[in-house]
N, CA, C and O atoms as CSV, one atom per row, in Angstrom:
chain,resi,resn,atom,element,x,y,z
A,1,MET,N,N,-1.054,-1.574,6.969
A,1,MET,CA,C,-0.111,-1.335,6.196
A,1,MET,C,C,0.215,-2.209,4.964
A,1,MET,O,O,-0.139,-3.388,4.939
A,2,VAL,N,N,0.773,-1.736,4.118
A,2,VAL,CA,C,0.784,-2.437,2.830
A,2,VAL,C,C,2.430,-2.218,2.116
A,2,VAL,O,O,3.082,-1.175,2.049
A,3,LYS,N,N,2.739,-3.394,1.709
A,3,LYS,CA,C,4.141,-3.385,1.185
A,3,LYS,C,C,4.473,-2.883,-0.273
A,3,LYS,O,O,3.882,-3.431,-1.203
A,4,ILE,N,N,5.332,-1.929,-0.520
A,4,ILE,CA,C,5.380,-1.433,-1.719
A,4,ILE,C,C,6.773,-1.570,-2.202
A,4,ILE,O,O,7.672,-1.139,-1.480
A,5,THR,N,N,7.018,-2.046,-3.186
A,5,THR,CA,C,8.498,-2.204,-3.818
A,5,THR,C,C,8.668,-1.006,-4.402
A,5,THR,O,O,7.795,-0.407,-5.030
A,6,ARG,N,N,9.898,-0.598,-4.191
A,6,ARG,CA,C,10.863,0.601,-4.807
A,6,ARG,C,C,11.239,0.012,-6.217
A,6,ARG,O,O,11.000,-1.120,-6.636
A,7,LEU,N,N,11.918,1.104,-6.880
A,7,LEU,CA,C,12.119,0.790,-8.263
A,7,LEU,C,C,13.807,-0.189,-8.028
A,7,LEU,O,O,14.290,-0.940,-8.876
A,8,ASN,N,N,14.294,0.065,-6.917
A,8,ASN,CA,C,15.628,-0.575,-6.628
A,8,ASN,C,C,15.525,-1.674,-5.821
A,8,ASN,O,O,16.410,-2.131,-5.097
A,9,ASP,N,N,14.184,-2.163,-6.001
A,9,ASP,CA,C,13.890,-3.388,-5.337
A,9,ASP,C,C,13.863,-3.573,-3.647
A,9,ASP,O,O,13.867,-4.707,-3.168
A,10,THR,N,N,13.838,-2.489,-2.873
A,10,THR,CA,C,13.820,-2.367,-1.718
A,10,THR,C,C,12.424,-2.306,-1.234
A,10,THR,O,O,11.676,-1.719,-2.016
A,11,VAL,N,N,11.884,-2.744,-0.177
A,11,VAL,CA,C,10.323,-2.802,0.273
A,11,VAL,C,C,10.263,-1.775,1.217
A,11,VAL,O,O,11.062,-1.646,2.145
A,12,LEU,N,N,9.211,-0.967,0.954
A,12,LEU,CA,C,8.826,0.017,2.016
A,12,LEU,C,C,7.554,-0.533,2.342
A,12,LEU,O,O,6.794,-1.035,1.515
A,13,VAL,N,N,7.279,-0.401,3.886
A,13,VAL,CA,C,5.704,-0.706,4.437
A,13,VAL,C,C,5.380,0.465,4.615
A,13,VAL,O,O,6.025,1.175,5.386
A,14,VAL,N,N,4.303,0.921,3.933
A,14,VAL,CA,C,3.184,2.471,4.102
A,14,VAL,C,C,1.909,2.036,4.913
A,14,VAL,O,O,1.317,0.988,4.653
A,15,ASN,N,N,1.454,3.035,6.072
A,15,ASN,CA,C,0.427,3.142,6.415
A,15,ASN,C,C,-0.502,3.189,5.172
A,15,ASN,O,O,0.003,3.921,4.321
A,16,SER,N,N,-1.508,2.740,4.835
A,16,SER,CA,C,-2.265,2.966,3.686
A,16,SER,C,C,-3.266,4.012,4.023
A,16,SER,O,O,-3.881,4.476,3.063
A,17,ASP,N,N,-3.551,4.479,5.230
A,17,ASP,CA,C,-4.416,5.586,5.557
A,17,ASP,C,C,-3.208,6.936,5.297
A,17,ASP,O,O,-3.592,8.066,5.598
A,18,MET,N,N,-2.136,6.806,4.881
A,18,MET,CA,C,-1.509,7.964,4.652
A,18,MET,C,C,-1.152,8.487,3.044
A,18,MET,O,O,-0.496,9.459,2.669
A,19,ILE,N,N,-1.803,7.519,2.334
A,19,ILE,CA,C,-1.833,7.490,0.779
A,19,ILE,C,C,-2.890,8.445,0.513
A,19,ILE,O,O,-4.080,8.301,0.793
A,20,GLU,N,N,-2.232,9.625,-0.164
A,20,GLU,CA,C,-3.383,10.530,-0.654
A,20,GLU,C,C,-3.707,10.235,-2.029
A,20,GLU,O,O,-4.888,10.300,-2.369
A,21,PHE,N,N,-2.762,9.901,-2.919
A,21,PHE,CA,C,-3.191,9.333,-4.095
A,21,PHE,C,C,-2.226,8.804,-5.130
A,21,PHE,O,O,-1.066,9.203,-5.018
A,22,LEU,N,N,-2.495,8.002,-6.082
A,22,LEU,CA,C,-1.712,7.056,-6.814
A,22,LEU,C,C,-1.600,7.735,-8.553
A,22,LEU,O,O,-2.501,7.989,-9.353
A,23,GLU,N,N,-0.473,7.836,-8.641
A,23,GLU,CA,C,-0.251,8.373,-10.127
A,23,GLU,C,C,0.321,7.215,-11.130
A,23,GLU,O,O,1.084,6.364,-10.673
A,24,ALA,N,N,-0.052,7.200,-12.475
A,24,ALA,CA,C,0.519,6.338,-13.332
A,24,ALA,C,C,1.178,7.097,-14.527
A,24,ALA,O,O,0.473,7.485,-15.459
A,25,THR,N,N,2.720,7.342,-14.502
A,25,THR,CA,C,3.249,8.449,-15.370
A,25,THR,C,C,4.539,8.120,-16.172
A,25,THR,O,O,5.431,8.956,-16.314
A,26,PRO,N,N,4.609,6.633,-16.785
A,26,PRO,CA,C,4.238,5.382,-16.598
A,26,PRO,C,C,4.428,4.833,-15.413
A,26,PRO,O,O,3.599,4.069,-14.920
A,27,ASP,N,N,5.692,5.209,-14.750
A,27,ASP,CA,C,5.958,4.599,-13.115
A,27,ASP,C,C,5.005,4.946,-12.304
A,27,ASP,O,O,4.530,6.060,-12.525
A,28,THR,N,N,4.511,4.275,-11.320
A,28,THR,CA,C,3.506,4.270,-10.273
A,28,THR,C,C,4.135,5.278,-9.405
A,28,THR,O,O,5.263,4.909,-9.078
A,29,ILE,N,N,3.759,6.568,-8.854
A,29,ILE,CA,C,4.083,7.525,-8.133
A,29,ILE,C,C,2.654,7.415,-6.786
A,29,ILE,O,O,1.452,7.640,-6.932
A,30,VAL,N,N,3.399,7.001,-5.586
A,30,VAL,CA,C,2.605,7.290,-4.573
A,30,VAL,C,C,2.929,8.233,-3.878
A,30,VAL,O,O,4.085,8.408,-3.492
A,31,THR,N,N,1.587,9.279,-3.508
A,31,THR,CA,C,1.872,10.492,-2.834
A,31,THR,C,C,1.219,10.375,-1.236
A,31,THR,O,O,0.023,10.211,-0.994
A,32,LEU,N,N,2.075,10.474,-0.439
A,32,LEU,CA,C,1.466,10.648,0.654
A,32,LEU,C,C,0.955,11.650,1.220
A,32,LEU,O,O,0.905,12.661,0.519
A,33,THR,N,N,0.410,11.750,2.630
A,33,THR,CA,C,-0.226,13.165,2.996
A,33,THR,C,C,0.633,14.007,3.320
A,33,THR,O,O,0.501,15.227,3.416
A,34,THR,N,N,1.686,13.260,3.524
A,34,THR,CA,C,2.921,14.152,4.220
A,34,THR,C,C,3.670,14.952,3.207
A,34,THR,O,O,4.598,15.709,3.492
A,35,GLY,N,N,3.136,14.703,1.815
A,35,GLY,CA,C,3.678,15.211,0.625
A,35,GLY,C,C,5.093,14.424,0.191
A,35,GLY,O,O,5.896,14.850,-0.639
A,36,ARG,N,N,5.187,13.408,0.808
A,36,ARG,CA,C,6.386,12.632,0.436
A,36,ARG,C,C,5.945,11.542,-0.838
A,36,ARG,O,O,4.872,10.939,-0.867
A,37,LYS,N,N,6.986,11.442,-1.834
A,37,LYS,CA,C,6.489,10.568,-3.007
A,37,LYS,C,C,7.286,9.515,-3.008
A,37,LYS,O,O,8.426,9.631,-2.558
A,38,VAL,N,N,6.803,8.246,-3.539
A,38,VAL,CA,C,7.526,7.071,-3.506
A,38,VAL,C,C,7.146,6.459,-4.944
A,38,VAL,O,O,6.031,6.193,-5.394
A,39,VAL,N,N,8.288,6.333,-5.466
A,39,VAL,CA,C,8.071,5.512,-7.147
A,39,VAL,C,C,7.845,4.136,-6.616
A,39,VAL,O,O,8.452,3.818,-5.594
A,40,ALA,N,N,6.926,3.157,-7.274
A,40,ALA,CA,C,6.747,2.082,-6.825
A,40,ALA,C,C,6.971,1.137,-8.187
A,40,ALA,O,O,7.000,1.696,-9.283
A,41,LYS,N,N,7.127,-0.304,-8.085
A,41,LYS,CA,C,7.204,-1.120,-9.314
A,41,LYS,C,C,5.666,-1.613,-9.464
A,41,LYS,O,O,5.135,-1.877,-10.543
A,42,GLU,N,N,5.049,-1.688,-8.206
A,42,GLU,CA,C,3.637,-2.161,-8.714
A,42,GLU,C,C,2.703,-1.160,-9.434
A,42,GLU,O,O,2.792,0.053,-9.244
A,43,SER,N,N,1.757,-1.755,-10.314
A,43,SER,CA,C,0.924,-0.741,-10.907
A,43,SER,C,C,-0.120,-0.112,-9.624
A,43,SER,O,O,-0.186,-0.383,-8.425
A,44,VAL,N,N,-0.776,0.717,-10.381
A,44,VAL,CA,C,-1.673,1.589,-9.435
A,44,VAL,C,C,-2.703,0.361,-9.281
A,44,VAL,O,O,-3.074,0.307,-8.108
A,45,ASP,N,N,-3.124,-0.360,-9.852
A,45,ASP,CA,C,-4.070,-1.670,-9.743
A,45,ASP,C,C,-3.815,-2.268,-8.648
A,45,ASP,O,O,-4.534,-2.397,-7.657
A,46,GLU,N,N,-2.410,-2.761,-8.910
A,46,GLU,CA,C,-2.185,-3.797,-7.632
A,46,GLU,C,C,-1.877,-3.078,-6.642
A,46,GLU,O,O,-1.764,-3.793,-5.647
A,47,LEU,N,N,-1.676,-1.957,-6.417
A,47,LEU,CA,C,-1.478,-1.134,-5.005
A,47,LEU,C,C,-2.999,-0.993,-4.474
A,47,LEU,O,O,-3.223,-1.224,-3.285
A,48,ILE,N,N,-4.087,-0.602,-5.381
A,48,ILE,CA,C,-5.590,-0.637,-4.873
A,48,ILE,C,C,-6.037,-1.905,-4.199
A,48,ILE,O,O,-6.657,-1.997,-3.140
A,49,ASP,N,N,-5.548,-3.025,-5.120
A,49,ASP,CA,C,-5.630,-4.467,-4.491
A,49,ASP,C,C,-5.380,-4.673,-3.189
A,49,ASP,O,O,-6.195,-5.050,-2.347
A,50,LYS,N,N,-3.752,-4.312,-2.961
A,50,LYS,CA,C,-3.210,-4.464,-1.579
A,50,LYS,C,C,-3.802,-3.420,-0.346
A,50,LYS,O,O,-3.813,-3.776,0.832
A,51,VAL,N,N,-4.181,-2.383,-0.698
A,51,VAL,CA,C,-4.987,-1.445,0.273
A,51,VAL,C,C,-6.242,-2.028,0.597
A,51,VAL,O,O,-6.542,-2.086,1.789
A,52,VAL,N,N,-7.189,-2.559,-0.434
A,52,VAL,CA,C,-8.371,-3.167,-0.254
A,52,VAL,C,C,-8.381,-4.357,0.511
A,52,VAL,O,O,-9.255,-4.695,1.309
A,53,GLU,N,N,-7.146,-5.088,0.154
A,53,GLU,CA,C,-7.222,-6.391,0.880
A,53,GLU,C,C,-6.724,-6.325,2.457
A,53,GLU,O,O,-7.027,-7.130,3.338
A,54,TYR,N,N,-5.884,-5.163,2.584
A,54,TYR,CA,C,-5.492,-4.830,3.823
A,54,TYR,C,C,-6.775,-4.338,4.803
A,54,TYR,O,O,-6.968,-4.726,5.956
A,55,LYS,N,N,-7.496,-3.502,4.140
A,55,LYS,CA,C,-8.834,-3.023,5.021
A,55,LYS,C,C,-9.606,-4.125,5.118
A,55,LYS,O,O,-10.095,-4.202,6.245
A,56,ARG,N,N,-9.953,-5.104,4.327
A,56,ARG,CA,C,-10.935,-6.064,4.561
A,56,ARG,C,C,-10.031,-6.978,5.691
A,56,ARG,O,O,-10.708,-7.377,6.639
A,57,ARG,N,N,-8.988,-7.252,5.703
A,57,ARG,CA,C,-8.409,-7.914,7.055
A,57,ARG,C,C,-8.794,-7.129,8.194
A,57,ARG,O,O,-9.330,-7.690,9.149
A,58,CYS,N,N,-8.566,-5.807,8.198
A,58,CYS,CA,C,-9.013,-5.196,9.548
A,58,CYS,C,C,-10.099,-4.815,9.943
A,58,CYS,O,O,-10.250,-4.231,11.016
A,59,LEU,N,N,-11.060,-5.098,9.104
A,59,LEU,CA,C,-12.537,-5.083,9.313
A,59,LEU,C,C,-13.184,-6.573,9.504
A,59,LEU,O,O,-14.336,-6.645,9.932
A,60,ARG,N,N,-12.603,-7.521,9.254
A,60,ARG,CA,C,-13.069,-8.900,9.394
A,60,ARG,C,C,-13.426,-8.963,10.754
A,60,ARG,O,O,-12.751,-8.445,11.644
A,61,LEU,N,N,-14.230,-9.441,10.892
A,61,LEU,CA,C,-14.900,-9.927,12.731
A,61,LEU,C,C,-14.335,-11.072,13.156
A,61,LEU,O,O,-14.329,-11.078,14.387
A,62,GLU,N,N,-13.792,-12.178,12.632
A,62,GLU,CA,C,-12.876,-13.139,13.290
A,62,GLU,C,C,-11.151,-12.532,13.169
A,62,GLU,O,O,-10.684,-11.908,12.217
A,63,PRO,N,N,-10.564,-12.864,14.204
A,63,PRO,CA,C,-9.103,-12.537,14.181
A,63,PRO,C,C,-8.199,-13.618,13.671
A,63,PRO,O,O,-8.370,-14.827,13.823
A,64,ASP,N,N,-7.168,-12.996,13.018
A,64,ASP,CA,C,-6.266,-14.030,12.396
A,64,ASP,C,C,-5.729,-14.963,13.280
A,64,ASP,O,O,-5.693,-16.168,13.034
A,65,VAL,N,N,-5.231,-14.354,14.493
A,65,VAL,CA,C,-4.807,-14.889,15.412
A,65,VAL,C,C,-5.372,-15.669,16.384
A,65,VAL,O,O,-6.121,-15.185,17.232
A,66,LYS,N,N,-5.032,-17.052,16.337
A,66,LYS,CA,C,-5.838,-17.965,17.465
A,66,LYS,C,C,-5.035,-17.846,18.830
A,66,LYS,O,O,-3.812,-17.735,18.913
A,67,SER,N,N,-5.968,-17.889,19.924
A,67,SER,CA,C,-5.752,-17.575,21.207
A,67,SER,C,C,-5.221,-19.097,21.581
A,67,SER,O,O,-5.650,-20.123,21.054
A,68,ARG,N,N,-4.249,-19.033,22.552
A,68,ARG,CA,C,-3.525,-20.398,23.033
A,68,ARG,C,C,-4.605,-20.977,23.717
A,68,ARG,O,O,-4.475,-22.075,24.260
């Protein structure tokens, strides 16, 4: 899941697997596989970095949460 900031400063958490493509027109438009579009404050490159970091965290072998 990645956080996307809308133009009105509200934060939307999106399943990164649902992102179909990103457009810079000059605003960043995130198109989801459902067809829904979200206009984001972040640049295309920033959103790509967020998705890559999320995927890295998911694929890491050691867990973030330590057991009690």
